[in-house]
Residue, then its C-alpha position, 0 to 999 in steps of 0.5 A: x499500500x501507498x505510504x501515506x502517514x506520518x507521525x502526527x497523523x500515526x498518533x491521532x490514529x492510535x488515539x483514535x483507535x483506542x479510545x473508546x466507551x469503556x471509560x465510561x462504562x468501567x470508571x465508576x467499577x474501578x472506582x467502587x472495586x477500590x472502595x473509593x480509593x482514587x490513588x488505587x483507581x488512577x493507579x489502575x489506568x497506569x498498570x493497564x496502560x503500562x500493560x499496553x504500551x509493553x506488549x504493542x511494542x512487541x506487536x510494533x516490531x513484529x509489524x516492522x519486519x512484516x510490513x504486509x501483516x495488518x492484523x492480529x491473525x496476521x500476526x499469529x501468522x507470522x509468528x507460528x504459521x496459518x494452524x495457529x493463526x486460524x484458531x486466533x481467528x476462530x476465537x476471535x471470530x466466535x467468542x472475542x468479537x461477538x462477546x464484546x458487542x454484545x456486551x457494548x449493545x447492553x451498555x448502550x442500552x444502560x446509557x440511553x436508559x439512564x437518560x430518561x432515568x430508567x434503572x436498568x439492572x439491579x445486579x445484586x438480585x439478579x434482575x434486569x429490567x425488560x426493557x433494557x434487554x429489548x433496547x440493546x437487542x435493538x441497537x445489536x439489530x439496527x447495528x448489524x443491519x447498517x454494516x450488512x445493507x450499507x458498509x460506506x454508511x457504517x464506515x462514515x457513522x464511524x468516523x463521526x462518532x470518534x470525534x464525538x467520543x472525545x469531547x465529553x472526556x476532554x470537557x469532564x478531564x479537563x474542568x472537572x479536574x480544576x472544579x474539584x481543586x477549586x471547591x474541595x471536593x478532590x482533597x474531600x475523596x483523596x482523604x477518604x483513605x483516612x477517615x472511619x468510613x474508608x474500608x480497604x479493599x482486598x487483592x482480589x477487589x483490585x486485580x478485578x478492576x485491573x482486569x475490569x479496565x483492561x476493555x477501555x484499552x482494548x483496540x491497541x492491536x488493531x492500531x498495529x495495522x497502520x504499519x503498511x501505509x506509515x511512512x518509516x514504519x520501524x521507527x514511526x510506529x513505535x512513536x506513534x504507539x508509544x505517544x498515542x498510548x500516553x496520551x490516552x493514558x493521560x486523557x483517562x487518568x484524568x477523567x477518572x480523578x475528574x470524578x472527585x468532582x462529585x465530592x461524596x466518595x459513597x455516591x461513587x461507590x454505590x454505583x457498583x457494579x458498573x458505574x453507568x450512572x456515575x457519569x450522569x451524577x458528575x456531569x450534572x453536578x458540574x455543567x447543571x442538569x440541562x448540559x450534564x444530560x446533553x452531555x450524557x448523549x454524547x456519552x450515549x453516542x460514544x458506546x454506540x459508536x464502539x459497538x459499531x467499530x466492533x461490529x464492523x470487525x465481527x462481520x469480517x471475522x468469518x471472511x477472514x477466515x475464508x480467505x484463507x482457505x479455511x473455516x466451515x464452507x470457505x467459499x459460501x462465508x467467503x463470497x463477496x456480494x456484488x451489490x455492496x462489494x461485502x460479504x454478507x453471509x460472513x456478517x449474518x454470521x457474525x450477527x448470530x455469534x452476537x446475539x449468542x453473547x447477548x442472550x448469554x449475557x443478560x441470562x448467565x451472567x447478569x441475571x436476567x428476568x426473573x426466571x433466571x434470576x439466581x443464575x449468576x450465583x453459579x460462578x462456573x457460568x457467571x463470568x463476564x464474557x467481554x473482561x475474561x475473553x480480552x484476557x483469553x487473547x493477552x494469553x494467545x499473545x505468548x506463544x507470538x511472543x515467544x515466536x518472535x524471541x526464537x526466530x528474530x536472530x537478526x534483532x539485539x538482544x533488547x529487541x529480541x529478548x528483552x522487550x517480548x520478554x517483558x511483553x510475555x510478563x504483562x500477559x502473564x500478569x493479566x493471568x495471575x490478575x484474572x485467577x486473583x480477581x475472578x476466582x478458579x471456578x469462573x476461570x476454569x468455566x470459561x476454560x470449558x467453553x472455550x475449549x468446546x468453540x476450539x473443538x468446533x473450530x478444529x472440527x470445521x478447520x478445512x470445512x469439515x473434510x478431512x485434509x488429505x495429502 
């Protein structure tokens, strides 16, 4: 491809790809899981950001060596060959991407209903408002429908929503921080750890916050795909990833810190487990109900924009495998519709996968309506599919990093061993965090489901046919 992008454009692209709705959704959750300890909340933002910087630099090294690659499946193929690449692609097409899409559909519904003062979920009692379930399902169908019927419109919507999502982050991060320092609410929140009301959280809460906030940084692996169109990629890709990630960390940290403008830590903690009410409380306190509501509309659009971006990837998941002659019926799912130059069949598969994980989310993890009310207490099935799926992808990065260390004999010791070694440690740390935060029942329960999906993937690896010599 044409070398069309310089360093400033590349940094902007990294920021635009990585920053999404996660900070709005998970910010309140992080502060709740850390017991209202603002400094621990900021530490979570920094730790996860540092992990993503290190891991992205490892993949930037791969990208600069093999400039034809433009996605995690390509990286897997370069590092370990087509078979491993297939299973990574199958995981992303059937679990990772549609599970995150499903969560974003419901989160968008939660944010949307907050505009009308409607509570979406009573998680403690395992009750979900049926209206929220319906609205979330509607968002999913509309999102997939737009992408299937008009991919060009979906792409234009994505650009507009990317700009919109930065407005509330910057507005709250800057104005909220200044206001909190002036009116003293920031010091009240920071001093909460020294009051009798503060109850220190155990390590599980802190690690669970780390796992949860990984959602807010997802997308950095997609940012590495610009290397094929980047001028002087070997120099500019690592700089863009570092620069973009640092800007993202600062914006996220400012936003979380600006939540101190609420003043009442118990109000912050009371937004558990999702924290979907916290942005509206903070914005309304700071800017008044009218402006606060308008900004909250922007946040809702941001969630929908992130969902749309993941739907775009979900629609193309099975097509990416079919293009390699792998997966179920590659001739069928790899077919490109002549009318809109798009793989409609692959997109329909993505929609079905998203629907499956949406049903899993509202029935198994959240609890669902009355007849499913106690299911989320059964920990073997009660894992959050987006968060645990993200950490599973980091586990899949581990062989790729080892592959770089083994194969890249021409690199100097730092780039061949130290950098991927640090990336390996980061991935293992995420594994440790999720094991301590979620517990073995949820982790093993997910691995059982993961193994079943991989078994199905193995059956259909060659179109359901036995491989011949």
